[in-house]
N, C-alpha and C positions, 0 to 999 in steps of 0.2 A: 034365778034358776039354781037349783041344787047341782053341785058338781056330780058328774057321772064317771069321770075318768081322772085317774091320778097319773101324772106323767113321770116317767123315769128321767134321769139326767140326760141320757142320750137323745131322748125325744125333744125335751124342752130346749136343748142346745142346738138342735138341727138348723134353725134359722141363722146361726152364727157360722156355719160351715162355709167354706169358700164357694161351694156349689151346692146349695141346699136342694134336696129332692123336691120337685114341684108337688108331687102327690102328698108328701108329708105336710108341706106348707098349706095345701088346700084343706087337709083334715084339721090342722090346727086352727085355721080360720073358720071352717064350718062348725066346729065344736067349741068355739071360743068361750061361750058362756057356760060350758059344761066341764071345764078343765080346772084342775087344782094341782098343786105340787106339795110334796112332803117337806117338812122343815129340814130333813136330812138331805134332800135334793138341793134345797136352798143353800145349805152348807157346802155341798159339793161344788155348786156353781161358783160361789164366792171364793172357796178355797182355790179353785182353778184360776180365777182372776187374780187373787192375791199373790199367786206364785209367779205371775208375769212381771217383768220389769215395766216401769212406766213407759207407755208406748201408745200409739194410735189404736193398736189392736186391743190393748187392755181398756182404753177409754171406750171403745165400741162395746165391749162385753159389759162394762159397768153401766153404760147407758141402756143397753138392752135389759139388764136385770132391773134397773131402777124404773125405766119408762114402760117396758113391756110386761115384765113378769109381775113385779110387786103391785103394779097398778091394775092388772087384768085378772090375776088368779089368786084365789085364797091359798094361803100357805097353812097346811094342816100340821098340827103339832104331834109329837110323839108323847102320847098320854099314858096314864096308868093302865088303861084298857089295852093300848097297843103294847105296852111292856109285858103284860100278862100273856097276850097272844104270842108275842115274840118268844117268851120263855118256854111256852108250851111247844111251839114249833121247833125251837132250837133243841130242846131236850129230846123230842121225837126223832129229829134228824141225827143228832149225835149218837143216839142209841142204835141207829142203823149204820153208823160208821161214816156219816156225812156231816161235815162241819160247814154250815153255810156262812158266807161272808156276813159280818155283823151289819154293815150298812144295808145290804140287800134285805135282810130279815126285818130291819127297822122300816124300810120302805114298804115291804109286803105287809107288815103289821098295820101300818097307817092305812093302806088300801083296804085291808080286810075289815078292820073295825069301823071304817066309814062306809062300808059296802060299795066300794068303788072298783071299777075295772082298772087294773094297772096296765098302762100302755108303755111298752118297752121294745127295743130292737133285740134284746137278749132274753127272749121268752124262756129258753132253757134254764136260765139262772133262777127263774121264779116258778116254773112249773112244779117243782117238788114240794112247794108249800100247799097245805090243805086249807080249804075254806076261803078261797079267793079266786077271782077271775083275772086272767092275763090275756092280752092280745098284742099283736104287733101291727103297726101301721106301715111297715116296711113295704 
């Protein structure tokens, strides 16, 4: 099945929270075959793990990434099409006096060029981008 949703870092890391929200876990399970993440999100997840000292918590995160994410979801790359979309949106927003965070625009670009709905808990961070769909599973 083709992915329909691109998960932001905060959504894909929800199962790692001390008390994950059951509704989010249900949606992740229900849409399991329709989920993907961006290579940028993969970086953010691993960067977070790499910053932790060796510990049980770090081991848990690394197992989750290796066993649950990499095995279950495609990781979509930041391609030349995404780079062009990113450049267009960044120029448009900078001209309006808004400088979007670089990683957010990369994630948005990957969602837009792959015609995926971006799922995030920070809808306001992505609503300013044109040509894409954003929703919250909050």
